[in-house]
N, CA, C and O atoms as a Maestro MAE file, in Angstrom:
{
 s_m_m2io_version
 :::
 2.0.0
}

f_m_ct {
 s_m_title
 :::
 protein
 m_atom[268] {
  # First column is atom index #
  i_m_mmod_type
  r_m_x_coord
  r_m_y_coord
  r_m_z_coord
  i_m_residue_number
  s_m_chain_name
  s_m_pdb_residue_name
  s_m_pdb_atom_name
  i_m_atomic_number
  :::
  1 25 140.902 147.072 64.615 1 A "MET " " N  " 7
  2 3 141.461 146.869 65.944 1 A "MET " " CA " 6
  3 2 142.840 146.240 65.822 1 A "MET " " C  " 6
  4 15 143.124 145.495 64.883 1 A "MET " " O  " 8
  5 25 143.669 146.549 66.770 2 A "ASN " " N  " 7
  6 3 144.983 145.927 66.757 2 A "ASN " " CA " 6
  7 2 144.957 144.626 67.564 2 A "ASN " " C  " 6
  8 15 143.926 144.248 68.121 2 A "ASN " " O  " 8
  9 25 146.081 143.965 67.615 3 A "ILE " " N  " 7
  10 3 146.153 142.634 68.232 3 A "ILE " " CA " 6
  11 2 145.837 142.703 69.725 3 A "ILE " " C  " 6
  12 15 145.147 141.821 70.237 3 A "ILE " " O  " 8
  13 25 146.313 143.707 70.430 4 A "ALA " " N  " 7
  14 3 146.066 143.806 71.871 4 A "ALA " " CA " 6
  15 2 144.578 143.969 72.169 4 A "ALA " " C  " 6
  16 15 144.069 143.386 73.127 4 A "ALA " " O  " 8
  17 25 143.881 144.756 71.357 5 A "LYS " " N  " 7
  18 3 142.445 144.937 71.580 5 A "LYS " " CA " 6
  19 2 141.682 143.658 71.264 5 A "LYS " " C  " 6
  20 15 140.748 143.308 71.986 5 A "LYS " " O  " 8
  21 25 142.058 142.954 70.203 6 A "HIS " " N  " 7
  22 3 141.429 141.670 69.897 6 A "HIS " " CA " 6
  23 2 141.647 140.681 71.038 6 A "HIS " " C  " 6
  24 15 140.730 139.963 71.435 6 A "HIS " " O  " 8
  25 25 142.862 140.653 71.555 7 A "THR " " N  " 7
  26 3 143.179 139.741 72.650 7 A "THR " " CA " 6
  27 2 142.362 140.069 73.882 7 A "THR " " C  " 6
  28 15 141.899 139.162 74.574 7 A "THR " " O  " 8
  29 25 142.173 141.345 74.171 8 A "LEU " " N  " 7
  30 3 141.377 141.753 75.325 8 A "LEU " " CA " 6
  31 2 139.919 141.320 75.151 8 A "LEU " " C  " 6
  32 15 139.302 140.831 76.098 8 A "LEU " " O  " 8
  33 25 139.374 141.494 73.965 9 A "VAL " " N  " 7
  34 3 137.988 141.081 73.698 9 A "VAL " " CA " 6
  35 2 137.842 139.568 73.859 9 A "VAL " " C  " 6
  36 15 136.877 139.099 74.462 9 A "VAL " " O  " 8
  37 25 138.787 138.813 73.326 10 A "ILE " " N  " 7
  38 3 138.731 137.356 73.431 10 A "ILE " " CA " 6
  39 2 138.887 136.904 74.885 10 A "ILE " " C  " 6
  40 15 138.225 135.955 75.306 10 A "ILE " " O  " 8
  41 25 139.755 137.573 75.661 11 A "SER " " N  " 7
  42 3 139.940 137.173 77.052 11 A "SER " " CA " 6
  43 2 138.698 137.478 77.889 11 A "SER " " C  " 6
  44 15 138.358 136.703 78.783 11 A "SER " " O  " 8
  45 25 138.024 138.578 77.620 12 A "VAL " " N  " 7
  46 3 136.784 138.887 78.341 12 A "VAL " " CA " 6
  47 2 135.703 137.862 77.978 12 A "VAL " " C  " 6
  48 15 134.974 137.394 78.853 12 A "VAL " " O  " 8
  49 25 135.599 137.516 76.703 13 A "ALA " " N  " 7
  50 3 134.621 136.503 76.293 13 A "ALA " " CA " 6
  51 2 134.947 135.146 76.918 13 A "ALA " " C  " 6
  52 15 134.044 134.420 77.334 13 A "ALA " " O  " 8
  53 25 136.218 134.807 76.983 14 A "GLY " " N  " 7
  54 3 136.617 133.549 77.601 14 A "GLY " " CA " 6
  55 2 136.320 133.523 79.086 14 A "GLY " " C  " 6
  56 15 135.880 132.502 79.615 14 A "GLY " " O  " 8
  57 25 136.556 134.641 79.767 15 A "CYS " " N  " 7
  58 3 136.230 134.722 81.197 15 A "CYS " " CA " 6
  59 2 134.730 134.530 81.420 15 A "CYS " " C  " 6
  60 15 134.319 133.808 82.328 15 A "CYS " " O  " 8
  61 25 133.927 135.174 80.595 16 A "LEU " " N  " 7
  62 3 132.479 135.029 80.742 16 A "LEU " " CA " 6
  63 2 132.030 133.598 80.488 16 A "LEU " " C  " 6
  64 15 131.144 133.097 81.180 16 A "LEU " " O  " 8
  65 25 132.625 132.938 79.511 17 A "ALA " " N  " 7
  66 3 132.260 131.551 79.228 17 A "ALA " " CA " 6
  67 2 132.635 130.635 80.389 17 A "ALA " " C  " 6
  68 15 131.853 129.764 80.770 17 A "ALA " " O  " 8
  69 25 133.820 130.823 80.949 18 A "GLN " " N  " 7
  70 3 134.244 129.974 82.068 18 A "GLN " " CA " 6
  71 2 133.412 130.255 83.309 18 A "GLN " " C  " 6
  72 15 133.078 129.325 84.043 18 A "GLN " " O  " 8
  73 25 133.068 131.516 83.561 19 A "LEU " " N  " 7
  74 3 132.208 131.832 84.695 19 A "LEU " " CA " 6
  75 2 130.819 131.227 84.517 19 A "LEU " " C  " 6
  76 15 130.198 130.797 85.489 19 A "LEU " " O  " 8
  77 25 130.328 131.191 83.273 20 A "PHE " " N  " 7
  78 3 129.046 130.536 83.000 20 A "PHE " " CA " 6
  79 2 129.113 129.060 83.376 20 A "PHE " " C  " 6
  80 15 128.202 128.545 84.026 20 A "PHE " " O  " 8
  81 25 130.190 128.368 82.971 21 A "PHE " " N  " 7
  82 3 130.315 126.953 83.303 21 A "PHE " " CA " 6
  83 2 130.439 126.735 84.805 21 A "PHE " " C  " 6
  84 15 129.878 125.781 85.343 21 A "PHE " " O  " 8
  85 25 131.174 127.619 85.487 22 A "ILE " " N  " 7
  86 3 131.336 127.474 86.934 22 A "ILE " " CA " 6
  87 2 129.993 127.644 87.636 22 A "ILE " " C  " 6
  88 15 129.641 126.839 88.498 22 A "ILE " " O  " 8
  89 25 129.233 128.690 87.274 23 A "PHE " " N  " 7
  90 3 127.938 128.908 87.921 23 A "PHE " " CA " 6
  91 2 126.910 127.857 87.500 23 A "PHE " " C  " 6
  92 15 126.059 127.473 88.303 23 A "PHE " " O  " 8
  93 25 126.975 127.395 86.267 24 A "ALA " " N  " 7
  94 3 126.035 126.364 85.811 24 A "ALA " " CA " 6
  95 2 126.300 125.032 86.491 24 A "ALA " " C  " 6
  96 15 125.382 124.226 86.647 24 A "ALA " " O  " 8
  97 25 127.522 124.790 86.892 25 A "SER " " N  " 7
  98 3 127.824 123.520 87.543 25 A "SER " " CA " 6
  99 2 127.175 123.424 88.916 25 A "SER " " C  " 6
  100 15 126.868 122.327 89.383 25 A "SER " " O  " 8
  101 25 126.962 124.570 89.568 26 A "TYR " " N  " 7
  102 3 126.324 124.550 90.882 26 A "TYR " " CA " 6
  103 2 124.823 124.344 90.793 26 A "TYR " " C  " 6
  104 15 124.224 123.774 91.706 26 A "TYR " " O  " 8
  105 25 124.201 124.797 89.708 27 A "SER " " N  " 7
  106 3 122.747 124.674 89.599 27 A "SER " " CA " 6
  107 2 122.317 123.525 88.707 27 A "SER " " C  " 6
  108 15 121.134 123.186 88.663 27 A "SER " " O  " 8
  109 25 123.257 122.921 87.996 28 A "GLY " " N  " 7
  110 3 122.901 121.863 87.062 28 A "GLY " " CA " 6
  111 2 122.972 120.474 87.669 28 A "GLY " " C  " 6
  112 15 123.276 120.301 88.849 28 A "GLY " " O  " 8
  113 25 122.685 119.499 86.838 29 A "ASP " " N  " 7
  114 3 122.722 118.098 87.230 29 A "ASP " " CA " 6
  115 2 124.173 117.654 87.410 29 A "ASP " " C  " 6
  116 15 125.079 118.215 86.794 29 A "ASP " " O  " 8
  117 25 124.390 116.650 88.252 30 A "ALA " " N  " 7
  118 3 125.753 116.166 88.505 30 A "ALA " " CA " 6
  119 2 126.356 115.483 87.280 30 A "ALA " " C  " 6
  120 15 127.575 115.335 87.200 30 A "ALA " " O  " 8
  121 25 125.530 115.067 86.330 31 A "ASP " " N  " 7
  122 3 126.026 114.425 85.109 31 A "ASP " " CA " 6
  123 2 126.195 115.398 83.952 31 A "ASP " " C  " 6
  124 15 126.461 114.973 82.828 31 A "ASP " " O  " 8
  125 25 126.045 116.700 84.205 32 A "SER " " N  " 7
  126 3 126.116 117.671 83.120 32 A "SER " " CA " 6
  127 2 127.563 117.949 82.725 32 A "SER " " C  " 6
  128 15 128.500 117.670 83.473 32 A "SER " " O  " 8
  129 25 127.713 118.502 81.535 33 A "PHE " " N  " 7
  130 3 129.042 118.860 81.045 33 A "PHE " " CA " 6
  131 2 129.661 119.954 81.902 33 A "PHE " " C  " 6
  132 15 130.865 119.933 82.157 33 A "PHE " " O  " 8
  133 25 128.846 120.915 82.352 34 A "ALA " " N  " 7
  134 3 129.368 122.009 83.176 34 A "ALA " " CA " 6
  135 2 129.946 121.474 84.481 34 A "ALA " " C  " 6
  136 15 130.982 121.952 84.943 34 A "ALA " " O  " 8
  137 25 129.288 120.492 85.071 35 A "HIS " " N  " 7
  138 3 129.795 119.912 86.316 35 A "HIS " " CA " 6
  139 2 131.118 119.186 86.064 35 A "HIS " " C  " 6
  140 15 132.054 119.316 86.853 35 A "HIS " " O  " 8
  141 25 131.199 118.432 84.984 36 A "PHE " " N  " 7
  142 3 132.440 117.740 84.628 36 A "PHE " " CA " 6
  143 2 133.565 118.740 84.381 36 A "PHE " " C  " 6
  144 15 134.676 118.563 84.880 36 A "PHE " " O  " 8
  145 25 133.276 119.796 83.606 37 A "TRP " " N  " 7
  146 3 134.279 120.786 83.233 37 A "TRP " " CA " 6
  147 2 134.844 121.485 84.465 37 A "TRP " " C  " 6
  148 15 136.043 121.757 84.535 37 A "TRP " " O  " 8
  149 25 133.977 121.777 85.438 38 A "THR " " N  " 7
  150 3 134.408 122.469 86.645 38 A "THR " " CA " 6
  151 2 135.096 121.523 87.622 38 A "THR " " C  " 6
  152 15 136.091 121.897 88.244 38 A "THR " " O  " 8
  153 25 134.583 120.308 87.766 39 A "SER " " N  " 7
  154 3 135.148 119.383 88.752 39 A "SER " " CA " 6
  155 2 136.552 118.930 88.360 39 A "SER " " C  " 6
  156 15 137.357 118.607 89.234 39 A "SER " " O  " 8
  157 25 136.857 118.901 87.082 40 A "CYS " " N  " 7
  158 3 138.198 118.524 86.640 40 A "CYS " " CA " 6
  159 2 139.187 119.678 86.761 40 A "CYS " " C  " 6
  160 15 140.391 119.473 86.602 40 A "CYS " " O  " 8
  161 25 138.711 120.866 87.034 41 A "GLY " " N  " 7
  162 3 139.592 122.014 87.185 41 A "GLY " " CA " 6
  163 2 139.867 122.755 85.894 41 A "GLY " " C  " 6
  164 15 140.617 123.731 85.887 41 A "GLY " " O  " 8
  165 25 139.267 122.304 84.797 42 A "PHE " " N  " 7
  166 3 139.505 122.978 83.516 42 A "PHE " " CA " 6
  167 2 138.972 124.402 83.533 42 A "PHE " " C  " 6
  168 15 139.635 125.315 83.041 42 A "PHE " " O  " 8
  169 25 137.784 124.605 84.093 43 A "ALA " " N  " 7
  170 3 137.167 125.931 84.068 43 A "ALA " " CA " 6
  171 2 137.996 126.928 84.866 43 A "ALA " " C  " 6
  172 15 138.211 128.052 84.413 43 A "ALA " " O  " 8
  173 25 138.464 126.534 86.042 44 A "CYS " " N  " 7
  174 3 139.254 127.452 86.874 44 A "CYS " " CA " 6
  175 2 140.616 127.736 86.234 44 A "CYS " " C  " 6
  176 15 141.110 128.862 86.289 44 A "CYS " " O  " 8
  177 25 141.210 126.722 85.635 45 A "GLY " " N  " 7
  178 3 142.491 126.913 84.958 45 A "GLY " " CA " 6
  179 2 142.377 127.843 83.772 45 A "GLY " " C  " 6
  180 15 143.206 128.735 83.590 45 A "GLY " " O  " 8
  181 25 141.340 127.636 82.955 46 A "LEU " " N  " 7
  182 3 141.153 128.517 81.804 46 A "LEU " " CA " 6
  183 2 140.723 129.918 82.222 46 A "LEU " " C  " 6
  184 15 141.068 130.896 81.558 46 A "LEU " " O  " 8
  185 25 139.977 130.022 83.308 47 A "LEU " " N  " 7
  186 3 139.613 131.343 83.812 47 A "LEU " " CA " 6
  187 2 140.864 132.110 84.216 47 A "LEU " " C  " 6
  188 15 140.999 133.291 83.895 47 A "LEU " " O  " 8
  189 25 141.768 131.458 84.910 48 A "ALA " " N  " 7
  190 3 143.030 132.104 85.293 48 A "ALA " " CA " 6
  191 2 143.839 132.495 84.062 48 A "ALA " " C  " 6
  192 15 144.431 133.574 84.026 48 A "ALA " " O  " 8
  193 25 143.868 131.623 83.050 49 A "PHE " " N  " 7
  194 3 144.590 131.934 81.812 49 A "PHE " " CA " 6
  195 2 144.000 133.169 81.141 49 A "PHE " " C  " 6
  196 15 144.744 134.046 80.701 49 A "PHE " " O  " 8
  197 25 142.670 133.251 81.056 50 A "HIS " " N  " 7
  198 3 142.035 134.391 80.406 50 A "HIS " " CA " 6
  199 2 142.247 135.675 81.197 50 A "HIS " " C  " 6
  200 15 142.394 136.742 80.601 50 A "HIS " " O  " 8
  201 25 142.265 135.599 82.514 51 A "VAL " " N  " 7
  202 3 142.516 136.789 83.331 51 A "VAL " " CA " 6
  203 2 143.933 137.300 83.099 51 A "VAL " " C  " 6
  204 15 144.138 138.498 82.903 51 A "VAL " " O  " 8
  205 25 144.911 136.400 83.120 52 A "VAL " " N  " 7
  206 3 146.304 136.813 82.893 52 A "VAL " " CA " 6
  207 2 146.486 137.362 81.482 52 A "VAL " " C  " 6
  208 15 147.178 138.363 81.293 52 A "VAL " " O  " 8
  209 25 145.876 136.722 80.495 53 A "THR " " N  " 7
  210 3 145.961 137.204 79.118 53 A "THR " " CA " 6
  211 2 145.328 138.582 78.984 53 A "THR " " C  " 6
  212 15 145.851 139.441 78.273 53 A "THR " " O  " 8
  213 25 144.204 138.798 79.663 54 A "GLY " " N  " 7
  214 3 143.554 140.106 79.642 54 A "GLY " " CA " 6
  215 2 144.405 141.191 80.268 54 A "GLY " " C  " 6
  216 15 144.476 142.306 79.752 54 A "GLY " " O  " 8
  217 25 145.054 140.870 81.382 55 A "ILE " " N  " 7
  218 3 145.936 141.845 82.033 55 A "ILE " " CA " 6
  219 2 147.115 142.186 81.123 55 A "ILE " " C  " 6
  220 15 147.500 143.349 81.003 55 A "ILE " " O  " 8
  221 25 147.678 141.172 80.492 56 A "TYR " " N  " 7
  222 3 148.816 141.396 79.592 56 A "TYR " " CA " 6
  223 2 148.407 142.249 78.390 56 A "TYR " " C  " 6
  224 15 149.144 143.154 77.999 56 A "TYR " " O  " 8
  225 25 147.246 141.973 77.802 57 A "SER " " N  " 7
  226 3 146.819 142.761 76.640 57 A "SER " " CA " 6
  227 2 146.444 144.180 77.048 57 A "SER " " C  " 6
  228 15 146.664 145.121 76.286 57 A "SER " " O  " 8
  229 25 145.880 144.343 78.245 58 A "LEU " " N  " 7
  230 3 145.589 145.694 78.725 58 A "LEU " " CA " 6
  231 2 146.877 146.481 78.924 58 A "LEU " " C  " 6
  232 15 146.930 147.679 78.646 58 A "LEU " " O  " 8
  233 25 147.913 145.806 79.404 59 A "HIS " " N  " 7
  234 3 149.223 146.456 79.545 59 A "HIS " " CA " 6
  235 2 149.761 146.865 78.174 59 A "HIS " " C  " 6
  236 15 150.338 147.943 78.028 59 A "HIS " " O  " 8
  237 25 149.574 146.006 77.168 60 A "ASP " " N  " 7
  238 3 150.025 146.344 75.813 60 A "ASP " " CA " 6
  239 2 149.247 147.521 75.233 60 A "ASP " " C  " 6
  240 15 149.804 148.304 74.464 60 A "ASP " " O  " 8
  241 25 147.985 147.658 75.584 61 A "ILE " " N  " 7
  242 3 147.199 148.790 75.112 61 A "ILE " " CA " 6
  243 2 147.688 150.072 75.766 61 A "ILE " " C  " 6
  244 15 147.824 151.101 75.104 61 A "ILE " " O  " 8
  245 25 147.952 150.010 77.066 62 A "MET " " N  " 7
  246 3 148.372 151.197 77.812 62 A "MET " " CA " 6
  247 2 149.805 151.614 77.466 62 A "MET " " C  " 6
  248 15 150.114 152.805 77.417 62 A "MET " " O  " 8
  249 25 150.673 150.631 77.228 63 A "HIS " " N  " 7
  250 3 152.102 150.900 76.952 63 A "HIS " " CA " 6
  251 2 152.521 150.175 75.679 63 A "HIS " " C  " 6
  252 15 153.192 149.146 75.758 63 A "HIS " " O  " 8
  253 25 152.143 150.683 74.509 64 A "PRO " " N  " 7
  254 3 152.503 150.000 73.263 64 A "PRO " " CA " 6
  255 2 154.008 150.048 73.008 64 A "PRO " " C  " 6
  256 15 154.700 150.966 73.447 64 A "PRO " " O  " 8
  257 25 154.492 149.047 72.295 65 A "LEU " " N  " 7
  258 3 155.908 149.017 71.930 65 A "LEU " " CA " 6
  259 2 156.194 150.096 70.902 65 A "LEU " " C  " 6
  260 15 155.412 150.308 69.976 65 A "LEU " " O  " 8
  261 25 157.296 150.762 71.067 66 A "LYS " " N  " 7
  262 3 157.689 151.802 70.108 66 A "LYS " " CA " 6
  263 2 158.683 151.162 69.144 66 A "LYS " " C  " 6
  264 15 159.818 150.855 69.508 66 A "LYS " " O  " 8
  265 25 158.233 150.969 67.915 67 A "VAL " " N  " 7
  266 3 159.074 150.319 66.905 67 A "VAL " " CA " 6
  267 2 159.523 151.348 65.899 67 A "VAL " " C  " 6
  268 15 160.243 151.017 64.957 67 A "VAL " " O  " 8
  :::
 }
 m_bond[267] {
  # First column is bond index #
  i_m_from
  i_m_to
  i_m_order
  :::
  1 1 2 1
  2 2 3 1
  3 3 4 2
  4 3 5 1
  5 5 6 1
  6 6 7 1
  7 7 8 2
  8 7 9 1
  9 9 10 1
  10 10 11 1
  11 11 12 2
  12 11 13 1
  13 13 14 1
  14 14 15 1
  15 15 16 2
  16 15 17 1
  17 17 18 1
  18 18 19 1
  19 19 20 2
  20 19 21 1
  21 21 22 1
  22 22 23 1
  23 23 24 2
  24 23 25 1
  25 25 26 1
  26 26 27 1
  27 27 28 2
  28 27 29 1
  29 29 30 1
  30 30 31 1
  31 31 32 2
  32 31 33 1
  33 33 34 1
  34 34 35 1
  35 35 36 2
  36 35 37 1
  37 37 38 1
  38 38 39 1
  39 39 40 2
  40 39 41 1
  41 41 42 1
  42 42 43 1
  43 43 44 2
  44 43 45 1
  45 45 46 1
  46 46 47 1
  47 47 48 2
  48 47 49 1
  49 49 50 1
  50 50 51 1
  51 51 52 2
  52 51 53 1
  53 53 54 1
  54 54 55 1
  55 55 56 2
  56 55 57 1
  57 57 58 1
  58 58 59 1
  59 59 60 2
  60 59 61 1
  61 61 62 1
  62 62 63 1
  63 63 64 2
  64 63 65 1
  65 65 66 1
  66 66 67 1
  67 67 68 2
  68 67 69 1
  69 69 70 1
  70 70 71 1
  71 71 72 2
  72 71 73 1
  73 73 74 1
  74 74 75 1
  75 75 76 2
  76 75 77 1
  77 77 78 1
  78 78 79 1
  79 79 80 2
  80 79 81 1
  81 81 82 1
  82 82 83 1
  83 83 84 2
  84 83 85 1
  85 85 86 1
  86 86 87 1
  87 87 88 2
  88 87 89 1
  89 89 90 1
  90 90 91 1
  91 91 92 2
  92 91 93 1
  93 93 94 1
  94 94 95 1
  95 95 96 2
  96 95 97 1
  97 97 98 1
  98 98 99 1
  99 99 100 2
  100 99 101 1
  101 101 102 1
  102 102 103 1
  103 103 104 2
  104 103 105 1
  105 105 106 1
  106 106 107 1
  107 107 108 2
  108 107 109 1
  109 109 110 1
  110 110 111 1
  111 111 112 2
  112 111 113 1
  113 113 114 1
  114 114 115 1
  115 115 116 2
  116 115 117 1
  117 117 118 1
  118 118 119 1
  119 119 120 2
  120 119 121 1
  121 121 122 1
  122 122 123 1
  123 123 124 2
  124 123 125 1
  125 125 126 1
  126 126 127 1
  127 127 128 2
  128 127 129 1
  129 129 130 1
  130 130 131 1
  131 131 132 2
  132 131 133 1
  133 133 134 1
  134 134 135 1
  135 135 136 2
  136 135 137 1
  137 137 138 1
  138 138 139 1
  139 139 140 2
  140 139 141 1
  141 141 142 1
  142 142 143 1
  143 143 144 2
  144 143 145 1
  145 145 146 1
  146 146 147 1
  147 147 148 2
  148 147 149 1
  149 149 150 1
  150 150 151 1
  151 151 152 2
  152 151 153 1
  153 153 154 1
  154 154 155 1
  155 155 156 2
  156 155 157 1
  157 157 158 1
  158 158 159 1
  159 159 160 2
  160 159 161 1
  161 161 162 1
  162 162 163 1
  163 163 164 2
  164 163 165 1
  165 165 166 1
  166 166 167 1
  167 167 168 2
  168 167 169 1
  169 169 170 1
  170 170 171 1
  171 171 172 2
  172 171 173 1
  173 173 174 1
  174 174 175 1
  175 175 176 2
  176 175 177 1
  177 177 178 1
  178 178 179 1
  179 179 180 2
  180 179 181 1
  181 181 182 1
  182 182 183 1
  183 183 184 2
  184 183 185 1
  185 185 186 1
  186 186 187 1
  187 187 188 2
  188 187 189 1
  189 189 190 1
  190 190 191 1
  191 191 192 2
  192 191 193 1
  193 193 194 1
  194 194 195 1
  195 195 196 2
  196 195 197 1
  197 197 198 1
  198 198 199 1
  199 199 200 2
  200 199 201 1
  201 201 202 1
  202 202 203 1
  203 203 204 2
  204 203 205 1
  205 205 206 1
  206 206 207 1
  207 207 208 2
  208 207 209 1
  209 209 210 1
  210 210 211 1
  211 211 212 2
  212 211 213 1
  213 213 214 1
  214 214 215 1
  215 215 216 2
  216 215 217 1
  217 217 218 1
  218 218 219 1
  219 219 220 2
  220 219 221 1
  221 221 222 1
  222 222 223 1
  223 223 224 2
  224 223 225 1
  225 225 226 1
  226 226 227 1
  227 227 228 2
  228 227 229 1
  229 229 230 1
  230 230 231 1
  231 231 232 2
  232 231 233 1
  233 233 234 1
  234 234 235 1
  235 235 236 2
  236 235 237 1
  237 237 238 1
  238 238 239 1
  239 239 240 2
  240 239 241 1
  241 241 242 1
  242 242 243 1
  243 243 244 2
  244 243 245 1
  245 245 246 1
  246 246 247 1
  247 247 248 2
  248 247 249 1
  249 249 250 1
  250 250 251 1
  251 251 252 2
  252 251 253 1
  253 253 254 1
  254 254 255 1
  255 255 256 2
  256 255 257 1
  257 257 258 1
  258 258 259 1
  259 259 260 2
  260 259 261 1
  261 261 262 1
  262 262 263 1
  263 263 264 2
  264 263 265 1
  265 265 266 1
  266 266 267 1
  267 267 268 2
  :::
 }
}
């Protein structure tokens, strides 16, 4: 795989991990790590980062640089 495909795979995995923490924070205990991670805004910030990274890598897959 090339770098753009690796980046896309990592961004999808990161999105799934952040979504897991966001959904777990609603069903978990208030003292859980998922609740802390979401309440501080880390999960939403990293989710946005992974979405933007995924869009950028998808663009690189669709329109590769001609060197």
